[in-house]
Residue frames as qw, qx, qy, qz and C-alpha x, y, z in Angstrom:
[[0.755, -0.254, -0.596, 0.096, 36.64, 20.55, -11.55],
 [0.392, -0.019, -0.468, 0.792, 38.58, 22.74, -9.11],
 [0.252, -0.220, 0.036, -0.942, 35.75, 25.29, -9.10],
 [0.726, -0.282, -0.406, -0.478, 33.11, 22.62, -8.59],
 [0.865, -0.381, -0.287, 0.154, 35.10, 20.74, -5.93],
 [0.042, 0.903, -0.289, 0.314, 37.21, 23.36, -4.06],
 [0.719, -0.577, 0.385, -0.049, 38.62, 20.73, -1.67],
 [0.926, 0.313, 0.031, 0.209, 40.49, 19.03, -4.52],
 [0.377, 0.750, -0.305, 0.450, 43.26, 21.64, -4.47],
 [0.481, -0.683, 0.419, -0.356, 43.58, 21.26, -0.69],
 [0.949, -0.141, 0.282, -0.012, 43.99, 17.51, -1.00],
 [0.773, 0.539, -0.102, 0.319, 46.55, 17.88, -3.79],
 [0.072, 0.795, -0.389, 0.461, 48.58, 20.28, -1.67],
 [0.653, -0.538, 0.433, -0.311, 48.33, 18.10, 1.45],
 [0.980, 0.069, 0.177, 0.063, 49.10, 14.86, -0.34],
 [0.582, 0.681, -0.246, 0.371, 52.10, 16.55, -1.90],
 [0.227, -0.732, 0.476, -0.431, 53.28, 17.46, 1.60],
 [0.892, -0.261, 0.322, -0.178, 52.69, 13.87, 2.75],
 [0.904, 0.365, -0.027, 0.220, 54.81, 12.51, -0.10],
 [0.273, 0.771, -0.360, 0.448, 57.53, 15.05, 0.71],
 [0.519, -0.609, 0.470, -0.372, 57.55, 14.08, 4.38],
 [0.963, -0.054, 0.255, -0.075, 57.49, 10.38, 3.55],
 [0.756, 0.568, -0.179, 0.272, 60.33, 10.71, 1.05],
 [0.022, 0.748, -0.489, 0.448, 62.52, 12.47, 3.61],
 [0.729, -0.419, 0.437, -0.318, 61.66, 9.82, 6.21],
 [0.976, 0.201, 0.080, 0.026, 62.41, 6.97, 3.83],
 [0.549, 0.678, -0.337, 0.355, 65.77, 8.47, 2.90],
 [0.233, -0.692, 0.521, -0.441, 66.78, 8.92, 6.56],
 [0.811, -0.246, 0.474, -0.241, 65.97, 5.25, 7.22],
 [0.139, -0.397, 0.824, 0.380, 67.75, 3.98, 4.13],
 [0.558, 0.380, 0.724, -0.143, 64.49, 2.89, 2.49],
 [0.317, 0.342, 0.586, 0.663, 63.42, 3.34, -1.14],
 [0.125, 0.034, 0.025, -0.991, 61.80, 6.66, -1.97],
 [0.490, 0.276, 0.555, -0.613, 58.02, 6.92, -1.58],
 [0.605, 0.464, -0.277, -0.584, 57.44, 6.65, -5.32],
 [0.448, 0.311, -0.830, -0.115, 59.01, 3.18, -5.20],
 [0.222, -0.086, 0.832, -0.501, 57.19, 1.97, -2.08],
 [0.319, -0.316, -0.807, -0.384, 54.26, -0.44, -2.38],
 [0.381, -0.661, -0.637, 0.113, 51.23, 0.84, -0.46],
 [0.154, -0.957, -0.126, -0.213, 51.06, 3.86, 1.81],
 [0.466, 0.516, -0.438, 0.570, 54.37, 5.53, 2.79],
 [0.375, -0.576, 0.370, -0.626, 53.15, 6.36, 6.31],
 [0.956, -0.200, 0.036, -0.210, 52.30, 2.72, 6.89],
 [0.806, 0.334, -0.321, 0.368, 55.86, 1.85, 5.86],
 [0.074, 0.595, -0.436, 0.671, 57.15, 4.33, 8.45],
 [0.717, -0.433, 0.238, -0.491, 54.93, 2.77, 11.14],
 [0.989, 0.044, -0.136, 0.030, 56.20, -0.67, 10.19],
 [0.556, 0.480, -0.409, 0.542, 59.78, 0.59, 10.50],
 [0.296, -0.582, 0.380, -0.655, 58.99, 2.05, 13.93],
 [0.923, -0.255, 0.054, -0.282, 57.64, -1.35, 14.98],
 [0.903, 0.217, -0.258, 0.265, 60.84, -3.07, 13.92],
 [0.370, 0.499, -0.395, 0.676, 63.01, -0.58, 15.84],
 [0.284, -0.466, 0.348, -0.762, 60.99, -0.04, 19.03],
 [0.859, -0.274, -0.184, -0.391, 58.96, -3.14, 19.87],
 [0.917, -0.196, -0.284, 0.198, 60.33, -5.05, 22.86],
 [0.533, 0.212, -0.271, 0.773, 62.77, -2.30, 23.83],
 [0.314, -0.773, -0.410, 0.369, 62.55, 0.01, 26.83],
 [0.369, 0.397, 0.167, 0.824, 62.70, 3.59, 25.60],
 [0.172, -0.643, -0.413, 0.622, 62.26, 7.04, 27.13],
 [0.234, 0.564, 0.410, 0.677, 60.59, 9.93, 25.30],
 [0.017, -0.167, -0.309, 0.936, 59.70, 13.48, 26.27],
 [0.148, -0.515, -0.744, -0.399, 55.92, 13.79, 26.45],
 [0.301, -0.848, -0.317, -0.301, 54.03, 16.88, 27.66],
 [0.030, -0.829, 0.359, -0.428, 57.23, 18.14, 29.27],
 [0.663, -0.490, 0.520, -0.222, 57.89, 14.96, 31.27],
 [0.090, 0.384, -0.898, -0.198, 59.82, 11.75, 30.67],
 [0.882, 0.067, 0.095, -0.456, 57.70, 8.87, 29.40],
 [0.025, -0.432, 0.899, 0.074, 59.34, 5.46, 29.74],
 [0.848, 0.123, 0.261, -0.445, 57.75, 2.32, 28.33],
 [0.300, -0.184, 0.876, 0.329, 58.27, -0.95, 26.51],
 [0.586, 0.329, -0.192, -0.716, 56.32, -0.94, 23.23],
 [0.535, -0.026, 0.842, -0.056, 54.65, -4.30, 22.55],
 [0.416, 0.439, 0.724, 0.332, 52.59, -3.57, 19.45],
 [0.135, 0.543, -0.029, -0.829, 51.79, -0.76, 17.03],
 [0.340, 0.299, 0.816, 0.360, 49.33, -1.20, 14.19],
 [0.264, 0.330, -0.073, -0.903, 47.39, 0.90, 11.68],
 [0.383, 0.359, 0.851, 0.028, 44.08, -0.37, 10.31],
 [0.361, 0.696, 0.085, -0.614, 42.56, 1.00, 7.15],
 [0.800, 0.444, 0.375, 0.151, 42.24, 0.28, 3.45],
 [0.526, -0.092, 0.309, 0.787, 44.90, 1.34, 0.96],
 [0.134, 0.631, 0.480, 0.594, 42.31, 3.40, -0.91],
 [0.353, -0.894, -0.275, -0.027, 41.38, 5.34, 2.24],
 [0.620, -0.526, 0.095, 0.574, 45.03, 5.91, 3.15],
 [0.484, 0.278, 0.388, 0.733, 45.63, 7.34, -0.31],
 [0.054, -0.726, -0.261, -0.634, 43.35, 10.27, 0.60],
 [0.053, 0.441, -0.477, 0.758, 44.67, 10.69, 4.14],
 [0.760, -0.374, 0.056, -0.530, 42.19, 8.45, 6.00],
 [0.261, 0.429, -0.844, 0.187, 44.17, 6.04, 8.22],
 [0.732, -0.315, -0.554, -0.240, 41.37, 4.46, 10.24],
 [0.719, -0.684, 0.023, -0.124, 42.35, 3.11, 13.67],
 [0.406, 0.566, -0.612, 0.375, 45.79, 3.18, 15.26],
 [0.847, -0.502, -0.131, -0.118, 46.41, 0.78, 18.17],
 [0.257, 0.619, -0.607, 0.426, 49.34, 1.01, 20.59],
 [0.874, -0.437, -0.203, -0.067, 50.08, -1.58, 23.27],
 [0.289, 0.621, -0.535, 0.494, 52.79, -0.97, 25.89],
 [0.791, -0.482, -0.365, 0.096, 53.92, -2.31, 29.27],
 [0.639, -0.344, -0.195, 0.660, 56.01, -1.04, 32.19],
 [0.176, 0.736, 0.232, 0.611, 54.84, 2.52, 31.58],
 [0.443, -0.529, -0.346, 0.636, 56.19, 5.30, 33.82],
 [0.173, 0.558, 0.242, 0.775, 55.09, 8.92, 33.44],
 [0.266, -0.590, 0.186, -0.740, 55.11, 11.53, 36.22],
 [0.423, -0.291, 0.686, -0.515, 53.39, 9.81, 39.19],
 [0.891, 0.166, -0.056, -0.419, 51.86, 7.12, 36.98],
 [0.148, -0.374, 0.912, 0.085, 53.07, 3.53, 37.14],
 [0.814, 0.236, 0.030, -0.530, 51.10, 1.37, 34.71],
 [0.617, -0.195, 0.751, 0.132, 51.73, -2.32, 34.22],
 [0.382, 0.294, 0.747, 0.458, 49.92, -2.25, 30.89],
 [0.219, 0.580, 0.110, -0.777, 48.54, 0.43, 28.60],
 [0.397, 0.355, 0.733, 0.423, 46.46, 0.12, 25.44],
 [0.141, 0.527, 0.022, -0.838, 45.65, 3.14, 23.29],
 [0.408, 0.433, 0.739, 0.316, 43.13, 3.05, 20.45],
 [0.065, 0.440, -0.073, -0.893, 42.98, 6.15, 18.28],
 [0.474, 0.519, 0.711, 0.013, 39.87, 6.18, 16.11],
 [0.393, 0.868, 0.296, 0.070, 39.19, 8.03, 12.85],
 [0.459, -0.550, 0.271, 0.643, 42.83, 9.00, 12.35],
 [0.560, 0.676, 0.395, 0.271, 43.03, 11.26, 9.31],
 [0.402, -0.092, 0.117, 0.903, 44.87, 14.09, 7.66],
 [0.148, 0.823, 0.451, -0.312, 42.92, 17.35, 7.73],
 [0.510, 0.520, 0.269, 0.630, 43.37, 19.58, 4.65],
 [0.192, -0.941, -0.107, 0.257, 44.80, 23.03, 5.41],
 [0.341, 0.878, -0.330, 0.062, 47.75, 25.20, 4.41],
 [0.057, 0.502, -0.837, 0.211, 49.77, 22.87, 6.68],
 [0.662, -0.153, -0.697, -0.229, 48.67, 19.21, 7.10],
 [0.405, -0.422, 0.511, -0.630, 47.12, 18.44, 10.49],
 [0.410, -0.029, -0.911, -0.029, 46.92, 14.89, 11.84],
 [0.525, -0.292, 0.194, -0.775, 43.65, 14.33, 13.74],
 [0.327, -0.110, -0.938, 0.036, 42.29, 11.48, 15.86],
 [0.409, -0.130, 0.294, -0.854, 38.82, 11.45, 17.42],
 [0.488, -0.813, 0.237, -0.213, 38.28, 9.92, 19.85],
 [0.433, 0.424, -0.754, 0.253, 41.28, 8.30, 21.57],
 [0.823, -0.467, -0.069, -0.315, 40.44, 5.61, 24.13],
 [0.167, 0.552, -0.742, 0.342, 42.80, 4.40, 26.83],
 [0.893, -0.370, -0.154, -0.206, 42.80, 1.26, 28.96],
 [0.240, 0.597, -0.656, 0.395, 45.42, 0.70, 31.65],
 [0.818, -0.383, -0.427, 0.048, 46.09, -1.84, 34.40],
 [0.038, -0.713, 0.423, -0.558, 47.31, -0.34, 37.68],
 [0.566, -0.075, -0.770, 0.284, 48.64, -2.57, 40.44],
 [0.510, -0.772, -0.377, -0.041, 47.24, -2.18, 43.95],
 [0.627, -0.381, -0.091, 0.674, 50.68, -1.02, 45.10],
 [0.252, 0.210, 0.258, 0.909, 50.74, 1.77, 42.50],
 [0.281, -0.678, -0.457, -0.503, 47.18, 2.78, 43.37],
 [0.610, -0.620, -0.363, 0.333, 48.20, 2.99, 47.04],
 [0.438, -0.122, 0.023, 0.890, 50.67, 5.71, 46.11],
 [0.092, -0.459, -0.369, -0.802, 47.81, 7.72, 44.61],
 [0.544, -0.671, -0.488, -0.124, 45.75, 7.13, 47.76],
 [0.585, -0.311, -0.280, 0.695, 48.62, 8.60, 49.77],
 [0.103, 0.348, 0.159, 0.918, 47.62, 11.96, 48.28],
 [0.516, -0.645, -0.340, -0.449, 44.56, 11.79, 50.56],
 [0.586, -0.729, 0.303, -0.185, 46.50, 10.56, 53.59],
 [0.346, 0.569, -0.745, 0.051, 49.96, 8.94, 53.86],
 [0.383, -0.238, 0.797, -0.402, 48.54, 6.57, 56.48],
 [0.816, 0.278, 0.255, -0.439, 46.18, 4.91, 54.00],
 [0.087, -0.337, 0.857, 0.380, 47.00, 1.89, 51.86],
 [0.750, 0.265, -0.061, -0.602, 45.00, -0.01, 49.26],
 [0.162, -0.214, 0.956, 0.115, 44.68, -3.74, 48.64],
 [0.691, 0.027, -0.349, -0.633, 42.25, -6.15, 46.99],
 [0.298, -0.139, 0.899, -0.291, 40.75, -9.16, 48.79],
 [0.415, 0.363, 0.834, -0.007, 38.75, -11.66, 46.72],
 [0.264, 0.445, 0.534, 0.669, 38.56, -9.01, 44.00],
 [0.203, -0.894, -0.379, -0.122, 37.09, -6.37, 46.34],
 [0.355, 0.531, -0.267, 0.722, 39.13, -3.21, 46.99],
 [0.604, -0.702, -0.352, 0.134, 39.82, -2.43, 50.65],
 [0.179, 0.758, -0.261, 0.571, 41.45, 0.57, 52.28],
 [0.775, -0.440, -0.371, 0.259, 43.49, 0.00, 55.42],
 [0.210, -0.951, 0.209, -0.090, 45.54, 2.00, 57.89],
 [0.563, 0.511, -0.576, 0.301, 49.31, 1.52, 57.81],
 [0.089, 0.304, -0.765, 0.560, 50.24, -0.57, 60.87],
 [0.514, 0.040, 0.560, -0.649, 46.65, -1.68, 61.57],
 [0.239, 0.107, -0.833, -0.487, 45.93, -4.71, 59.35],
 [0.037, 0.301, 0.914, -0.271, 43.05, -5.83, 61.59],
 [0.266, 0.685, 0.416, -0.536, 40.83, -2.93, 60.39],
 [0.230, 0.014, 0.617, 0.753, 39.90, -2.41, 56.74],
 [0.404, 0.502, 0.237, -0.727, 37.36, -0.36, 54.84],
 [0.468, 0.291, 0.769, 0.323, 35.63, -2.15, 51.96],
 [0.156, 0.587, -0.025, -0.794, 35.07, 0.31, 49.14],
 [0.631, 0.548, 0.524, 0.164, 33.61, 0.65, 45.66],
 [0.281, -0.417, 0.274, 0.820, 35.63, 2.64, 43.13],
 [0.483, 0.729, 0.483, 0.057, 34.28, 4.75, 40.27],
 [0.479, 0.172, 0.228, 0.830, 35.41, 7.40, 37.80],
 [0.017, -0.868, -0.356, 0.344, 34.90, 11.15, 38.12],
 [0.452, 0.883, 0.010, 0.129, 36.76, 12.52, 35.11],
 [0.317, 0.719, -0.457, 0.417, 39.88, 13.81, 36.86],
 [0.276, -0.441, 0.699, -0.490, 39.61, 11.78, 40.06],
 [0.422, -0.107, -0.896, -0.086, 38.60, 8.38, 41.44],
 [0.568, -0.439, 0.066, -0.693, 35.41, 8.27, 43.51],
 [0.314, 0.083, -0.906, 0.272, 35.69, 5.96, 46.51],
 [0.627, -0.412, -0.127, -0.649, 32.43, 4.86, 48.19],
 [0.120, -0.278, 0.862, -0.406, 32.74, 3.10, 51.60],
 [0.671, -0.140, -0.539, -0.489, 30.56, -0.04, 51.72],
 [0.861, -0.438, -0.248, -0.065, 31.59, -1.88, 54.90],
 [0.138, -0.759, 0.580, -0.262, 34.09, -2.01, 57.74],
 [0.885, 0.024, -0.462, 0.060, 36.09, -5.21, 58.34],
 [0.328, -0.705, 0.514, -0.362, 37.28, -5.75, 61.91],
 [0.349, -0.280, 0.894, -0.019, 39.27, -8.98, 61.96],
 [0.078, 0.155, 0.932, 0.318, 36.69, -11.52, 60.68],
 [0.173, 0.650, 0.627, -0.392, 33.65, -9.31, 61.21],
 [0.169, 0.252, 0.452, 0.838, 31.99, -7.24, 58.48],
 [0.057, 0.625, 0.529, -0.571, 29.76, -4.26, 59.30],
 [0.339, 0.596, 0.522, 0.507, 27.80, -2.65, 56.43],
 [0.175, -0.419, -0.146, 0.879, 27.93, 1.14, 56.04],
 [0.260, 0.645, 0.631, 0.343, 24.83, 2.23, 54.10],
 [0.012, 0.952, 0.276, 0.133, 24.63, 5.90, 53.17],
 [0.551, -0.587, 0.118, 0.581, 28.23, 6.80, 54.01],
 [0.382, 0.888, -0.057, -0.250, 29.37, 9.64, 51.69],
 [0.868, 0.313, 0.053, 0.382, 32.03, 9.06, 49.06],
 [0.268, -0.821, 0.230, 0.448, 35.43, 10.72, 48.97],
 [0.709, 0.704, -0.038, 0.026, 37.64, 11.47, 45.98],
 [0.704, -0.385, 0.324, 0.501, 41.24, 10.54, 45.21],
 [0.342, 0.857, -0.161, -0.351, 42.80, 13.08, 42.82],
 [0.902, 0.241, 0.180, 0.310, 44.78, 11.66, 39.92],
 [0.426, -0.385, 0.263, 0.776, 48.14, 13.04, 38.86],
 [0.323, 0.628, -0.064, -0.706, 47.63, 15.70, 36.20],
 [0.727, 0.322, 0.594, 0.123, 46.31, 14.05, 33.05],
 [0.262, -0.186, 0.444, 0.836, 47.76, 15.08, 29.67],
 [0.124, -0.246, -0.556, -0.784, 45.66, 17.18, 27.32],
 [0.526, -0.182, 0.172, -0.813, 41.99, 16.84, 28.34],
 [0.443, -0.015, -0.892, -0.085, 41.82, 13.10, 29.08],
 [0.597, -0.351, 0.212, -0.689, 38.84, 12.10, 31.23],
 [0.052, -0.121, 0.975, -0.179, 38.64, 8.97, 33.34],
 [0.594, -0.093, -0.357, -0.715, 35.49, 7.02, 32.42],
 [0.900, -0.294, -0.191, -0.260, 35.62, 3.85, 34.54],
 [0.032, -0.546, 0.781, -0.302, 37.54, 2.05, 37.29],
 [0.915, -0.118, -0.211, -0.323, 37.08, -1.69, 37.76],
 [0.558, -0.560, 0.608, -0.066, 38.76, -4.07, 40.23],
 [0.820, 0.398, -0.402, -0.092, 40.89, -6.80, 38.65],
 [0.921, -0.284, -0.123, 0.235, 43.18, -9.49, 40.10],
 [0.687, -0.134, -0.051, 0.712, 46.08, -7.66, 41.74],
 [0.168, -0.204, 0.032, 0.964, 44.87, -4.16, 40.95],
 [0.362, 0.661, 0.408, -0.515, 42.49, -2.12, 38.83],
 [0.421, 0.339, 0.572, 0.616, 41.60, -1.52, 35.19],
 [0.044, 0.652, 0.176, -0.736, 41.25, 2.19, 34.37],
 [0.433, 0.481, 0.593, 0.479, 39.62, 3.49, 31.19],
 [0.046, -0.667, -0.117, 0.734, 39.64, 6.99, 29.81],
 [0.524, 0.617, 0.495, 0.316, 38.93, 9.00, 26.70],
 [0.142, -0.448, 0.138, 0.872, 40.25, 12.04, 24.85],
 [0.555, 0.632, 0.443, -0.309, 37.52, 13.31, 22.57],
 [0.661, 0.731, 0.044, 0.165, 39.86, 14.79, 19.96],
 [0.560, -0.565, 0.289, 0.533, 43.61, 15.18, 19.42],
 [0.639, 0.745, 0.114, 0.156, 45.29, 17.06, 16.60],
 [0.546, -0.582, 0.285, 0.530, 48.85, 17.89, 15.67],
 [0.481, 0.822, -0.192, -0.237, 50.26, 19.89, 12.72],
 [0.920, 0.011, 0.225, 0.320, 52.79, 17.90, 10.71],
 [0.173, 0.921, -0.321, -0.140, 56.19, 19.24, 9.76],
 [0.809, 0.397, -0.397, 0.176, 59.32, 17.72, 8.30],
 [0.092, 0.571, -0.611, 0.540, 61.37, 18.80, 11.35],
 [0.719, -0.303, 0.373, -0.501, 58.97, 16.93, 13.68],
 [0.976, 0.177, -0.054, -0.114, 59.30, 13.79, 11.60],
 [0.573, 0.564, -0.491, 0.336, 63.08, 14.07, 11.41],
 [0.204, -0.537, 0.599, -0.558, 63.39, 14.43, 15.20],
 [0.871, -0.138, 0.260, -0.393, 61.11, 11.44, 15.76],
 [0.912, 0.343, -0.216, 0.063, 63.17, 9.32, 13.39],
 [0.268, 0.627, -0.573, 0.455, 66.37, 10.48, 15.13],
 [0.544, -0.418, 0.520, -0.509, 64.94, 9.23, 18.43],
 [0.969, 0.080, 0.084, -0.216, 64.06, 5.87, 16.90],
 [0.763, 0.468, -0.348, 0.279, 67.66, 5.59, 15.76],
 [0.745, -0.376, -0.323, 0.447, 68.81, 6.34, 19.33],
 [0.325, 0.380, -0.046, 0.865, 69.38, 10.08, 19.01],
 [0.082, -0.055, 0.360, -0.928, 67.64, 13.02, 20.64],
 [0.268, 0.421, 0.756, -0.424, 64.06, 13.13, 21.92],
 [0.148, 0.514, 0.629, 0.564, 61.27, 13.80, 19.46],
 [0.115, -0.359, 0.027, -0.926, 59.30, 17.04, 19.76],
 [0.142, 0.187, 0.760, -0.606, 56.91, 17.38, 22.67],
 [0.126, -0.464, -0.737, -0.475, 53.19, 16.93, 22.04]]
């Protein structure tokens, strides 16, 4: 069988590593050992993380910077049979009051698709793709616009984004926002002078650079929403080798200890 199906030995080795990691995690949390757990041990660890983190404001180290958020939900979707061979399906994370570098996000939803364990000499956790959706207030977006000019400010009127000059509320530039991967494309559509509106056909767009995005995340859309904007982005693939020390540090952070390893 091993000669006919060479991947069998890889799965045996990787699943053995998974059980080892899960057993260590269970012991550190005071849970029964993996052999005594009903269902998938990793799902049990996720459930424990939900019970310890949801509703609490926590700070982690992420890509070399502090990431502060309030976790609202964390779920893993997938059948028990698939999980038994390292296929975890979709992971969904919902958070609010997110602060990272120059980002200030009222709400953030992350959906990691096709999460699975890749067979190798050391297990590798893979997700492809990962989709992001965030709500950014107009005030937070104004701080990004300040990268173009500190005299500019952003607001929404009747759901339409408008750029104004600080100290000159009587003049506003009606704009249309779009995504350009690593920046926001701003297209002027009209000038508002007091109660007058003058269309601006053919005026060239300008770009507002985003703070540096982690990994290779690309912005895919920007849509106005009441009080701000909804931003969507995608990371085509993410992968991370698994080790017992990584898991131990993460669990220590959940218990209020040191930061988990950086990603």
